[in-house]
C-alpha positions as CSV (number, residue, x, y, z in Angstrom):
1,M,91.8,33.4,45.6
2,R,91.9,32.5,49.2
3,A,89.9,34.4,51.7
4,L,91.9,35.2,55.4
5,E,89.7,36.3,57.9
6,L,90.2,37.4,61.5
7,G,87.3,36.8,63.6
8,I,87.0,38.8,67.0
9,T,84.4,38.4,69.6
10,A,84.4,39.1,73.3
11,V,85.3,35.5,74.1
12,A,87.6,34.4,71.4
13,Y,90.0,35.4,68.5
14,E,90.1,33.2,65.4
15,I,91.8,32.8,62.0
16,S,90.4,31.1,59.2
17,V,91.6,30.9,55.3
18,S,88.9,30.1,52.8
19,G,86.5,29.0,55.7
20,Q,89.2,26.4,57.4
21,V,89.7,27.5,61.1
22,L,93.6,27.8,61.5
23,A,93.6,28.8,65.0
24,R,91.5,29.9,67.7
25,L,92.5,31.6,70.9
26,D,89.8,31.3,73.6
27,G,89.5,34.1,75.9
28,G,90.1,36.9,73.4
29,P,91.6,40.2,74.8
30,S,91.8,38.6,78.4
31,A,93.9,35.8,77.2
32,L,96.5,38.2,75.4
33,L,96.6,40.7,78.5
34,A,96.5,37.9,81.1
35,G,98.3,38.8,84.3
36,A,98.0,42.5,83.3
37,G,97.2,45.0,85.9
38,E,94.4,47.8,86.1
39,R,97.1,50.2,84.4
40,L,98.7,48.7,81.5
41,R,102.6,48.8,81.6
42,D,105.2,48.3,78.6
43,V,105.7,44.8,80.0
44,D,102.1,44.1,79.7
45,L,102.5,44.9,75.9
46,E,105.5,42.7,75.6
47,A,103.6,39.7,77.5
48,A,100.8,40.3,74.8
49,I,103.1,40.4,71.7
50,E,104.8,37.1,73.0
51,R,101.5,35.6,73.5
52,A,100.1,36.8,70.2
53,E,103.3,35.4,68.4
54,N,103.0,32.4,70.4
55,W,99.5,31.7,69.0
56,L,100.0,32.9,65.5
57,M,103.3,31.4,64.5
58,P,102.4,27.9,63.7
59,S,99.7,29.3,60.7
60,S,101.4,32.5,59.7
61,R,102.8,31.0,56.4
62,S,99.5,30.2,55.6
63,F,98.2,33.6,54.6
64,Q,101.7,35.3,53.9
65,G,100.8,38.2,51.1
66,L,97.2,38.1,51.6
67,T,94.6,40.7,52.7
68,M,92.9,40.0,56.3
69,H,89.3,40.6,56.6
70,V,88.4,41.2,60.0
71,R,85.3,40.2,61.6
72,N,85.1,42.5,64.9
73,T,81.7,41.7,66.4
74,P,82.4,44.4,69.1
75,V,83.7,46.7,66.1
76,R,86.4,48.1,68.5
77,L,88.8,48.1,65.6
78,R,86.7,50.1,63.2
79,N,85.9,52.5,66.0
80,G,89.7,52.9,67.1
81,F,90.6,53.6,63.2
82,A,88.0,56.2,62.9
83,A,85.5,54.0,61.0
84,A,88.2,53.3,58.5
85,A,87.3,50.3,56.1
86,S,90.8,49.2,54.8
87,L,94.1,49.7,56.6
88,T,97.9,49.3,54.9
89,P,100.4,47.6,56.9
90,Q,102.2,50.9,57.5
91,E,98.7,52.5,59.0
92,V,98.6,49.1,61.5
93,E,102.3,49.9,62.7
94,R,101.7,53.6,63.0
95,A,98.5,53.0,65.2
96,F,100.6,50.2,67.6
97,S,103.3,52.9,67.7
98,G,100.6,55.6,68.9
99,L,99.6,52.7,71.3
100,V,103.2,51.8,72.6
101,D,103.3,55.9,73.4
102,D,99.7,55.9,75.0
103,V,101.0,53.1,77.2
104,A,104.4,54.7,78.2
105,F,102.7,57.6,79.2
106,H,100.0,56.3,81.2
107,R,97.1,57.8,78.9
108,A,93.9,55.8,79.4
109,V,93.5,53.0,77.0
110,D,90.7,50.7,76.1
111,R,92.4,47.2,77.1
112,D,90.2,45.3,74.6
113,F,91.2,47.5,71.9
114,V,94.8,47.3,72.9
115,A,94.7,43.6,72.8
116,D,92.7,43.7,69.3
117,L,95.6,46.1,68.1
118,V,98.4,44.0,69.3
119,L,97.1,40.9,67.8
120,L,96.2,42.9,64.4
121,R,99.8,44.2,64.3
122,E,101.7,40.9,64.9
123,L,99.6,39.2,62.1
124,V,100.6,42.0,59.6
125,H,104.1,41.7,60.8
126,H,104.5,38.1,60.7
127,G,102.0,37.1,58.1
128,A,103.5,39.6,55.9
129,L,99.7,40.7,54.8
130,S,99.2,43.1,52.1
131,G,96.3,45.0,54.0
132,V,93.5,44.9,56.5
133,V,89.7,45.2,55.5
134,L,87.4,46.1,58.8
135,E,83.8,44.8,58.3
């Protein structure tokens, strides 16, 4: 079985299948939220979604139906999901919807977590992933 991984560090995102790097986004969260002001707005989320899609779409067919293992060095995702070890696509979507509400109602959000969750949601959605394991 092929192993799909998303590596998250403070400076990059990296997708690999069975150890072969398919895509790397240097800049990590700051690359997805480029141009966003101090307070995130709906338009900033839309721009981050577009950047995430542009980055992942060329390789998304390579991992359809797989479970993604997330190596999250800063552990932002694990903390954001209350230390859950695995997530269904529906749980990722619910968390993303909550994030959209937080931004729309100007609630305080962790910008790096926002970027991580936007990317994870787009990967789950466009990659038709069966689930996510947070390591």
